Biopython code that builds the backbone (N, CA, C, O; Angstrom):
import numpy as np
from Bio.PDB.StructureBuilder import StructureBuilder

atoms = [
    (1, "MET", "N", (181.676, 163.560, 40.987)),
    (1, "MET", "CA", (180.621, 164.375, 40.431)),
    (1, "MET", "C", (179.307, 164.017, 41.121)),
    (1, "MET", "O", (179.011, 162.844, 41.348)),
    (2, "SER", "N", (178.557, 165.005, 41.438)),
    (2, "SER", "CA", (177.282, 164.806, 42.116)),
    (2, "SER", "C", (176.193, 164.473, 41.099)),
    (2, "SER", "O", (176.112, 165.094, 40.039)),
    (3, "VAL", "N", (175.379, 163.511, 41.421)),
    (3, "VAL", "CA", (174.281, 163.095, 40.564)),
    (3, "VAL", "C", (173.018, 163.842, 40.966)),
    (3, "VAL", "O", (172.728, 163.997, 42.152)),
    (4, "ILE", "N", (172.272, 164.302, 39.974)),
    (4, "ILE", "CA", (170.998, 164.966, 40.195)),
    (4, "ILE", "C", (169.902, 163.960, 39.878)),
    (4, "ILE", "O", (169.902, 163.356, 38.806)),
    (5, "VAL", "N", (168.982, 163.780, 40.792)),
    (5, "VAL", "CA", (167.867, 162.853, 40.602)),
    (5, "VAL", "C", (166.635, 163.654, 40.215)),
    (5, "VAL", "O", (166.187, 164.515, 40.972)),
    (6, "THR", "N", (166.086, 163.373, 39.041)),
    (6, "THR", "CA", (164.884, 164.080, 38.598)),
    (6, "THR", "C", (163.665, 163.589, 39.381)),
    (6, "THR", "O", (163.688, 162.518, 39.988)),
    (7, "ASN", "N", (162.618, 164.385, 39.354)),
    (7, "ASN", "CA", (161.371, 163.991, 40.026)),
    (7, "ASN", "C", (160.825, 162.697, 39.435)),
    (7, "ASN", "O", (160.317, 161.841, 40.160)),
    (8, "HIS", "N", (160.930, 162.558, 38.119)),
    (8, "HIS", "CA", (160.453, 161.347, 37.462)),
    (8, "HIS", "C", (161.212, 160.119, 37.969)),
    (8, "HIS", "O", (160.605, 159.093, 38.276)),
    (9, "ALA", "N", (162.536, 160.225, 38.056)),
    (9, "ALA", "CA", (163.354, 159.098, 38.540)),
    (9, "ALA", "C", (163.006, 158.768, 39.987)),
    (9, "ALA", "O", (162.941, 157.598, 40.366)),
    (10, "GLU", "N", (162.786, 159.786, 40.781)),
    (10, "GLU", "CA", (162.419, 159.563, 42.185)),
    (10, "GLU", "C", (161.077, 158.836, 42.282)),
    (10, "GLU", "O", (160.922, 157.909, 43.076)),
    (11, "ASP", "N", (160.117, 159.262, 41.475)),
    (11, "ASP", "CA", (158.809, 158.600, 41.465)),
    (11, "ASP", "C", (158.922, 157.148, 41.027)),
    (11, "ASP", "O", (158.298, 156.269, 41.622)),
    (12, "ARG", "N", (159.723, 156.887, 39.976)),
    (12, "ARG", "CA", (159.897, 155.518, 39.482)),
    (12, "ARG", "C", (160.600, 154.640, 40.512)),
    (12, "ARG", "O", (160.270, 153.462, 40.645)),
    (13, "ALA", "N", (161.558, 155.194, 41.237)),
    (13, "ALA", "CA", (162.270, 154.419, 42.263)),
    (13, "ALA", "C", (161.325, 154.033, 43.389)),
    (13, "ALA", "O", (161.383, 152.912, 43.893)),
    (14, "LYS", "N", (160.463, 154.943, 43.783)),
    (14, "LYS", "CA", (159.477, 154.636, 44.825)),
    (14, "LYS", "C", (158.492, 153.586, 44.329)),
    (14, "LYS", "O", (158.175, 152.634, 45.042)),
    (15, "GLU", "N", (158.017, 153.763, 43.115)),
    (15, "GLU", "CA", (157.009, 152.877, 42.537)),
    (15, "GLU", "C", (157.548, 151.470, 42.264)),
    (15, "GLU", "O", (156.925, 150.477, 42.640)),
    (16, "ARG", "N", (158.697, 151.392, 41.614)),
    (16, "ARG", "CA", (159.218, 150.109, 41.143)),
    (16, "ARG", "C", (160.084, 149.376, 42.158)),
    (16, "ARG", "O", (160.142, 148.146, 42.152)),
    (17, "LEU", "N", (160.759, 150.126, 43.034)),
    (17, "LEU", "CA", (161.727, 149.508, 43.933)),
    (17, "LEU", "C", (161.431, 149.754, 45.411)),
    (17, "LEU", "O", (162.022, 149.105, 46.274)),
    (18, "GLY", "N", (160.531, 150.674, 45.707)),
    (18, "GLY", "CA", (160.199, 150.976, 47.090)),
    (18, "GLY", "C", (161.271, 151.778, 47.814)),
    (18, "GLY", "O", (161.334, 151.760, 49.043)),
    (19, "TRP", "N", (162.110, 152.478, 47.066)),
    (19, "TRP", "CA", (163.198, 153.260, 47.664)),
    (19, "TRP", "C", (162.708, 154.630, 48.102)),
    (19, "TRP", "O", (161.794, 155.199, 47.507)),
    (20, "ASN", "N", (163.340, 155.155, 49.165)),
    (20, "ASN", "CA", (163.053, 156.519, 49.587)),
    (20, "ASN", "C", (164.034, 157.481, 48.912)),
    (20, "ASN", "O", (164.917, 157.053, 48.168)),
    (21, "LYS", "N", (163.879, 158.761, 49.172)),
    (21, "LYS", "CA", (164.675, 159.801, 48.512)),
    (21, "LYS", "C", (166.183, 159.622, 48.746)),
    (21, "LYS", "O", (166.981, 159.818, 47.830)),
    (22, "HIS", "N", (166.565, 159.254, 49.964)),
    (22, "HIS", "CA", (167.993, 159.105, 50.291)),
    (22, "HIS", "C", (168.586, 157.861, 49.637)),
    (22, "HIS", "O", (169.737, 157.880, 49.201)),
    (23, "ALA", "N", (167.818, 156.794, 49.567)),
    (23, "ALA", "CA", (168.300, 155.559, 48.948)),
    (23, "ALA", "C", (168.536, 155.752, 47.455)),
    (23, "ALA", "O", (169.545, 155.290, 46.923)),
    (24, "ILE", "N", (167.615, 156.427, 46.777)),
    (24, "ILE", "CA", (167.781, 156.623, 45.340)),
    (24, "ILE", "C", (168.999, 157.490, 45.040)),
    (24, "ILE", "O", (169.732, 157.219, 44.089)),
    (25, "LYS", "N", (169.218, 158.518, 45.833)),
    (25, "LYS", "CA", (170.391, 159.388, 45.629)),
    (25, "LYS", "C", (171.676, 158.586, 45.824)),
    (25, "LYS", "O", (172.595, 158.677, 45.011)),
    (26, "ARG", "N", (171.740, 157.810, 46.887)),
    (26, "ARG", "CA", (172.927, 157.006, 47.194)),
    (26, "ARG", "C", (173.184, 155.959, 46.096)),
    (26, "ARG", "O", (174.317, 155.803, 45.640)),
    (27, "MET", "N", (172.143, 155.253, 45.681)),
    (27, "MET", "CA", (172.295, 154.217, 44.672)),
    (27, "MET", "C", (172.608, 154.806, 43.300)),
    (27, "MET", "O", (173.372, 154.214, 42.537)),
    (28, "ALA", "N", (172.037, 155.953, 42.977)),
    (28, "ALA", "CA", (172.318, 156.607, 41.701)),
    (28, "ALA", "C", (173.788, 157.018, 41.621)),
    (28, "ALA", "O", (174.414, 156.875, 40.571)),
    (29, "GLU", "N", (174.340, 157.526, 42.720)),
    (29, "GLU", "CA", (175.751, 157.907, 42.725)),
    (29, "GLU", "C", (176.653, 156.687, 42.576)),
    (29, "GLU", "O", (177.652, 156.741, 41.859)),
    (30, "ARG", "N", (176.312, 155.595, 43.242)),
    (30, "ARG", "CA", (177.089, 154.361, 43.101)),
    (30, "ARG", "C", (177.038, 153.841, 41.669)),
    (30, "ARG", "O", (178.058, 153.447, 41.104)),
    (31, "ALA", "N", (175.841, 153.843, 41.090)),
    (31, "ALA", "CA", (175.681, 153.360, 39.718)),
    (31, "ALA", "C", (176.465, 154.229, 38.748)),
    (31, "ALA", "O", (177.117, 153.717, 37.838)),
    (32, "TYR", "N", (176.404, 155.536, 38.939)),
    (32, "TYR", "CA", (177.096, 156.467, 38.043)),
    (32, "TYR", "C", (178.607, 156.257, 38.093)),
    (32, "TYR", "O", (179.279, 156.308, 37.063)),
    (33, "GLU", "N", (179.133, 156.023, 39.281)),
    (33, "GLU", "CA", (180.584, 155.906, 39.452)),
    (33, "GLU", "C", (181.120, 154.504, 39.164)),
    (33, "GLU", "O", (182.196, 154.368, 38.581)),
    (34, "THR", "N", (180.389, 153.458, 39.561)),
    (34, "THR", "CA", (180.956, 152.112, 39.463)),
    (34, "THR", "C", (180.099, 151.119, 38.683)),
    (34, "THR", "O", (180.458, 149.945, 38.591)),
    (35, "GLY", "N", (178.981, 151.558, 38.122)),
    (35, "GLY", "CA", (178.101, 150.646, 37.393)),
    (35, "GLY", "C", (178.703, 150.180, 36.077)),
    (35, "GLY", "O", (179.670, 150.757, 35.580)),
    (36, "ILE", "N", (178.121, 149.136, 35.527)),
    (36, "ILE", "CA", (178.555, 148.598, 34.239)),
    (36, "ILE", "C", (178.121, 149.569, 33.151)),
    (36, "ILE", "O", (176.951, 149.942, 33.071)),
    (37, "SER", "N", (179.066, 149.973, 32.320)),
    (37, "SER", "CA", (178.772, 150.908, 31.237)),
    (37, "SER", "C", (178.746, 150.163, 29.899)),
    (37, "SER", "O", (179.060, 148.974, 29.840)),
    (38, "HIS", "N", (178.380, 150.851, 28.854)),
    (38, "HIS", "CA", (178.313, 150.275, 27.514)),
    (38, "HIS", "C", (179.663, 149.708, 27.094)),
    (38, "HIS", "O", (179.725, 148.643, 26.481)),
    (39, "ALA", "N", (180.730, 150.401, 27.416)),
    (39, "ALA", "CA", (182.077, 149.954, 27.037)),
    (39, "ALA", "C", (182.475, 148.645, 27.720)),
    (39, "ALA", "O", (183.350, 147.933, 27.226)),
    (40, "ASP", "N", (181.849, 148.326, 28.837)),
    (40, "ASP", "CA", (182.167, 147.116, 29.599)),
    (40, "ASP", "C", (181.369, 145.895, 29.147)),
    (40, "ASP", "O", (181.483, 144.831, 29.757)),
    (41, "THR", "N", (180.574, 146.025, 28.102)),
    (41, "THR", "CA", (179.656, 144.955, 27.726)),
    (41, "THR", "C", (180.046, 144.304, 26.409)),
    (41, "THR", "O", (180.834, 144.842, 25.630)),
    (42, "ASP", "N", (179.470, 143.131, 26.186)),
    (42, "ASP", "CA", (179.568, 142.439, 24.905)),
    (42, "ASP", "C", (178.388, 141.486, 24.772)),
    (42, "ASP", "O", (177.649, 141.274, 25.734)),
    (43, "GLY", "N", (178.210, 140.921, 23.604)),
    (43, "GLY", "CA", (177.162, 139.929, 23.380)),
    (43, "GLY", "C", (175.758, 140.424, 23.655)),
    (43, "GLY", "O", (175.379, 141.521, 23.247)),
    (44, "LYS", "N", (174.992, 139.599, 24.354)),
    (44, "LYS", "CA", (173.585, 139.879, 24.640)),
    (44, "LYS", "C", (173.408, 141.163, 25.454)),
    (44, "LYS", "O", (172.468, 141.926, 25.236)),
    (45, "LEU", "N", (174.320, 141.385, 26.386)),
    (45, "LEU", "CA", (174.246, 142.582, 27.219)),
    (45, "LEU", "C", (174.493, 143.838, 26.382)),
    (45, "LEU", "O", (173.842, 144.857, 26.612)),
    (46, "ARG", "N", (175.408, 143.792, 25.427)),
    (46, "ARG", "CA", (175.670, 144.947, 24.559)),
    (46, "ARG", "C", (174.446, 145.245, 23.689)),
    (46, "ARG", "O", (174.090, 146.407, 23.496)),
    (47, "LYS", "N", (173.813, 144.214, 23.172)),
    (47, "LYS", "CA", (172.609, 144.416, 22.362)),
    (47, "LYS", "C", (171.515, 145.077, 23.194)),
    (47, "LYS", "O", (170.783, 145.936, 22.702)),
    (48, "TYR", "N", (171.412, 144.674, 24.449)),
    (48, "TYR", "CA", (170.429, 145.268, 25.350)),
    (48, "TYR", "C", (170.732, 146.755, 25.563)),
    (48, "TYR", "O", (169.822, 147.582, 25.530)),
    (49, "PHE", "N", (171.998, 147.092, 25.779)),
    (49, "PHE", "CA", (172.392, 148.498, 25.939)),
    (49, "PHE", "C", (172.058, 149.295, 24.683)),
    (49, "PHE", "O", (171.536, 150.406, 24.773)),
    (50, "ASP", "N", (172.357, 148.731, 23.513)),
    (50, "ASP", "CA", (172.062, 149.424, 22.256)),
    (50, "ASP", "C", (170.569, 149.719, 22.134)),
    (50, "ASP", "O", (170.174, 150.799, 21.696)),
    (51, "LYS", "N", (169.751, 148.754, 22.522)),
    (51, "LYS", "CA", (168.294, 148.924, 22.482)),
    (51, "LYS", "C", (167.863, 150.065, 23.407)),
    (51, "LYS", "O", (167.000, 150.866, 23.048)),
    (52, "LEU", "N", (168.464, 150.136, 24.596)),
    (52, "LEU", "CA", (168.124, 151.203, 25.541)),
    (52, "LEU", "C", (168.486, 152.575, 24.989)),
    (52, "LEU", "O", (167.717, 153.526, 25.134)),
    (53, "PHE", "N", (169.661, 152.685, 24.353)),
    (53, "PHE", "CA", (170.067, 153.968, 23.783)),
    (53, "PHE", "C", (169.114, 154.405, 22.677)),
    (53, "PHE", "O", (168.810, 155.591, 22.552)),
    (54, "LEU", "N", (168.646, 153.462, 21.879)),
    (54, "LEU", "CA", (167.721, 153.802, 20.806)),
    (54, "LEU", "C", (166.338, 154.149, 21.345)),
    (54, "LEU", "O", (165.645, 155.003, 20.792)),
    (55, "MET", "N", (165.944, 153.491, 22.416)),
    (55, "MET", "CA", (164.619, 153.690, 22.999)),
    (55, "MET", "C", (164.512, 155.024, 23.741)),
    (55, "MET", "O", (163.500, 155.714, 23.618)),
    (56, "GLU", "N", (165.519, 155.388, 24.490)),
    (56, "GLU", "CA", (165.491, 156.588, 25.332)),
    (56, "GLU", "C", (166.463, 157.619, 24.761)),
    (56, "GLU", "O", (167.661, 157.575, 25.042)),
    (57, "HIS", "N", (165.943, 158.540, 23.964)),
    (57, "HIS", "CA", (166.787, 159.501, 23.247)),
    (57, "HIS", "C", (167.456, 160.524, 24.161)),
    (57, "HIS", "O", (168.500, 161.070, 23.806)),
    (58, "GLN", "N", (166.885, 160.788, 25.310)),
    (58, "GLN", "CA", (167.477, 161.763, 26.221)),
    (58, "GLN", "C", (168.705, 161.210, 26.926)),
    (58, "GLN", "O", (169.586, 161.970, 27.327)),
    (59, "ALA", "N", (168.768, 159.901, 27.081)),
    (59, "ALA", "CA", (169.857, 159.277, 27.839)),
    (59, "ALA", "C", (171.127, 159.206, 27.001)),
    (59, "ALA", "O", (171.105, 158.783, 25.845)),
    (60, "ASN", "N", (172.239, 159.628, 27.609)),
    (60, "ASN", "CA", (173.524, 159.486, 26.955)),
    (60, "ASN", "C", (174.485, 158.655, 27.804)),
    (60, "ASN", "O", (175.662, 158.516, 27.470)),
    (61, "ASN", "N", (173.976, 158.111, 28.895)),
    (61, "ASN", "CA", (174.784, 157.304, 29.794)),
    (61, "ASN", "C", (173.865, 156.293, 30.484)),
    (61, "ASN", "O", (173.035, 156.661, 31.316)),
    (62, "VAL", "N", (174.021, 155.040, 30.133)),
    (62, "VAL", "CA", (173.226, 153.977, 30.745)),
    (62, "VAL", "C", (174.160, 153.151, 31.607)),
    (62, "VAL", "O", (175.239, 152.763, 31.159)),
    (63, "ARG", "N", (173.763, 152.883, 32.822)),
    (63, "ARG", "CA", (174.561, 152.093, 33.762)),
    (63, "ARG", "C", (173.717, 150.992, 34.367)),
    (63, "ARG", "O", (172.514, 151.151, 34.575)),
    (64, "ILE", "N", (174.361, 149.880, 34.644)),
    (64, "ILE", "CA", (173.715, 148.806, 35.387)),
    (64, "ILE", "C", (174.479, 148.643, 36.685)),
    (64, "ILE", "O", (175.704, 148.521, 36.691)),
    (65, "TYR", "N", (173.754, 148.642, 37.765)),
    (65, "TYR", "CA", (174.335, 148.432, 39.090)),
    (65, "TYR", "C", (173.389, 147.533, 39.851)),
    (65, "TYR", "O", (172.224, 147.878, 40.049)),
    (66, "GLY", "N", (173.872, 146.398, 40.274)),
    (66, "GLY", "CA", (173.006, 145.418, 40.911)),
    (66, "GLY", "C", (172.060, 144.854, 39.881)),
    (66, "GLY", "O", (172.491, 144.385, 38.828)),
    (67, "GLN", "N", (170.795, 144.894, 40.167)),
    (67, "GLN", "CA", (169.760, 144.395, 39.247)),
    (67, "GLN", "C", (168.935, 145.529, 38.652)),
    (67, "GLN", "O", (167.800, 145.322, 38.224)),
    (68, "VAL", "N", (169.512, 146.731, 38.626)),
    (68, "VAL", "CA", (168.772, 147.914, 38.193)),
    (68, "VAL", "C", (169.503, 148.608, 37.051)),
    (68, "VAL", "O", (170.730, 148.715, 37.059)),
    (69, "VAL", "N", (168.735, 149.080, 36.064)),
    (69, "VAL", "CA", (169.251, 149.885, 34.960)),
    (69, "VAL", "C", (168.984, 151.346, 35.290)),
    (69, "VAL", "O", (167.861, 151.722, 35.626)),
    (70, "TYR", "N", (170.014, 152.157, 35.191)),
    (70, "TYR", "CA", (169.924, 153.594, 35.456)),
    (70, "TYR", "C", (170.162, 154.326, 34.141)),
    (70, "TYR", "O", (171.172, 154.086, 33.481)),
    (71, "LEU", "N", (169.263, 155.201, 33.755)),
    (71, "LEU", "CA", (169.427, 155.994, 32.548)),
    (71, "LEU", "C", (169.712, 157.437, 32.941)),
    (71, "LEU", "O", (168.888, 158.107, 33.564)),
    (72, "PHE", "N", (170.901, 157.897, 32.561)),
    (72, "PHE", "CA", (171.356, 159.244, 32.886)),
    (72, "PHE", "C", (171.431, 160.103, 31.629)),
    (72, "PHE", "O", (171.676, 159.598, 30.533)),
    (73, "SER", "N", (171.223, 161.384, 31.798)),
    (73, "SER", "CA", (171.551, 162.387, 30.802)),
    (73, "SER", "C", (172.619, 163.246, 31.466)),
    (73, "SER", "O", (172.329, 164.059, 32.343)),
    (74, "ASP", "N", (173.852, 163.050, 31.033)),
    (74, "ASP", "CA", (175.014, 163.614, 31.706)),
    (74, "ASP", "C", (175.013, 163.127, 33.156)),
    (74, "ASP", "O", (175.143, 161.925, 33.388)),
    (75, "ASN", "N", (174.871, 164.012, 34.128)),
    (75, "ASN", "CA", (174.865, 163.555, 35.531)),
    (75, "ASN", "C", (173.463, 163.568, 36.146)),
    (75, "ASN", "O", (173.324, 163.481, 37.366)),
    (76, "ARG", "N", (172.426, 163.677, 35.312)),
    (76, "ARG", "CA", (171.035, 163.676, 35.789)),
    (76, "ARG", "C", (170.415, 162.305, 35.575)),
    (76, "ARG", "O", (170.405, 161.797, 34.454)),
    (77, "LEU", "N", (169.902, 161.706, 36.632)),
    (77, "LEU", "CA", (169.207, 160.433, 36.523)),
    (77, "LEU", "C", (167.804, 160.693, 35.990)),
    (77, "LEU", "O", (167.011, 161.402, 36.610)),
    (78, "ILE", "N", (167.508, 160.107, 34.826)),
    (78, "ILE", "CA", (166.212, 160.312, 34.178)),
    (78, "ILE", "C", (165.186, 159.308, 34.680)),
    (78, "ILE", "O", (164.083, 159.677, 35.084)),
    (79, "THR", "N", (165.563, 158.036, 34.650)),
    (79, "THR", "CA", (164.662, 156.983, 35.091)),
    (79, "THR", "C", (165.460, 155.731, 35.433)),
    (79, "THR", "O", (166.665, 155.671, 35.188)),
    (80, "LEU", "N", (164.799, 154.751, 35.990)),
    (80, "LEU", "CA", (165.439, 153.497, 36.329)),
    (80, "LEU", "C", (164.404, 152.387, 36.325)),
    (80, "LEU", "O", (163.213, 152.628, 36.520)),
    (81, "PHE", "N", (164.870, 151.176, 36.103)),
    (81, "PHE", "CA", (163.985, 150.016, 36.124)),
    (81, "PHE", "C", (164.795, 148.754, 36.353)),
    (81, "PHE", "O", (166.022, 148.762, 36.263)),
    (82, "MET", "N", (164.095, 147.672, 36.649)),
    (82, "MET", "CA", (164.749, 146.394, 36.917)),
    (82, "MET", "C", (165.238, 145.764, 35.614)),
    (82, "MET", "O", (164.667, 145.981, 34.545)),
    (83, "ILE", "N", (166.304, 144.980, 35.731)),
    (83, "ILE", "CA", (166.847, 144.238, 34.592)),
    (83, "ILE", "C", (165.869, 143.132, 34.205)),
    (83, "ILE", "O", (165.328, 142.461, 35.083)),
    (84, "PRO", "N", (165.630, 142.929, 32.909)),
    (84, "PRO", "CA", (164.797, 141.795, 32.501)),
    (84, "PRO", "C", (165.460, 140.468, 32.881)),
    (84, "PRO", "O", (166.687, 140.364, 32.900)),
    (85, "LYS", "N", (164.659, 139.482, 33.176)),
    (85, "LYS", "CA", (165.169, 138.176, 33.625)),
    (85, "LYS", "C", (166.122, 137.543, 32.619)),
    (85, "LYS", "O", (167.086, 136.893, 33.023)),
    (86, "ASN", "N", (165.883, 137.715, 31.325)),
    (86, "ASN", "CA", (166.734, 137.082, 30.320)),
    (86, "ASN", "C", (168.121, 137.738, 30.203)),
    (86, "ASN", "O", (169.006, 137.184, 29.551)),
    (87, "ILE", "N", (168.315, 138.884, 30.812)),
    (87, "ILE", "CA", (169.606, 139.577, 30.761)),
    (87, "ILE", "C", (170.407, 139.337, 32.043)),
    (87, "ILE", "O", (171.625, 139.519, 32.038)),
    (88, "GLU", "N", (169.776, 138.943, 33.114)),
    (88, "GLU", "CA", (170.448, 138.787, 34.412)),
    (88, "GLU", "C", (171.677, 137.883, 34.345)),
    (88, "GLU", "O", (172.685, 138.184, 34.984)),
    (89, "LYS", "N", (171.623, 136.797, 33.599)),
    (89, "LYS", "CA", (172.758, 135.878, 33.496)),
    (89, "LYS", "C", (173.966, 136.560, 32.876)),
    (89, "LYS", "O", (175.099, 136.286, 33.273)),
    (90, "SER", "N", (173.743, 137.440, 31.912)),
    (90, "SER", "CA", (174.843, 138.153, 31.262)),
    (90, "SER", "C", (175.536, 139.109, 32.224)),
    (90, "SER", "O", (176.737, 139.349, 32.101)),
    (91, "ILE", "N", (174.793, 139.652, 33.172)),
    (91, "ILE", "CA", (175.351, 140.606, 34.126)),
    (91, "ILE", "C", (176.214, 139.891, 35.149)),
    (91, "ILE", "O", (177.254, 140.413, 35.551)),
    (92, "LYS", "N", (175.805, 138.720, 35.573)),
    (92, "LYS", "CA", (176.551, 137.984, 36.587)),
    (92, "LYS", "C", (177.959, 137.638, 36.121)),
    (92, "LYS", "O", (178.834, 137.389, 36.950)),
    (93, "ASN", "N", (178.192, 137.616, 34.816)),
    (93, "ASN", "CA", (179.509, 137.322, 34.274)),
    (93, "ASN", "C", (180.422, 138.537, 34.274)),
    (93, "ASN", "O", (181.612, 138.405, 33.987)),
    (94, "LYS", "N", (179.902, 139.714, 34.586)),
    (94, "LYS", "CA", (180.688, 140.965, 34.531)),
    (94, "LYS", "C", (181.275, 141.294, 35.884)),
    (94, "LYS", "O", (181.963, 142.305, 36.028)),
]
sb = StructureBuilder()
sb.init_structure("model")
sb.init_model(0)
sb.init_chain("A")
sb.init_seg("    ")
for serial, (resi, resn, name, xyz) in enumerate(atoms, 1):
    if name == "N":
        sb.init_residue(resn, " ", resi, " ")
    sb.init_atom(name, np.array(xyz, "f"), 0.0, 1.0, " ", f" {name:<3s}", serial, name[0])
structure = sb.get_structure()
């Protein structure tokens, strides 16, 4: 399935990560297909996912790939941001 990158997500990727248009599209597709999903989590990481779902009402699919959180609405990337430092250890175990 092809991922659609919104203008907002593209702006945030440039601002927060320094990515260009092609990098964000490529990374969003990787995250959508192979990123860590809510079903793959437990403990502290699951609580973090729950918080994200409550915070961002438009998102129905949150993925973590690398050190970045991707918030999708179906196949549209809404926004993205870096993982907080206190959650990074939980991701390395996945």
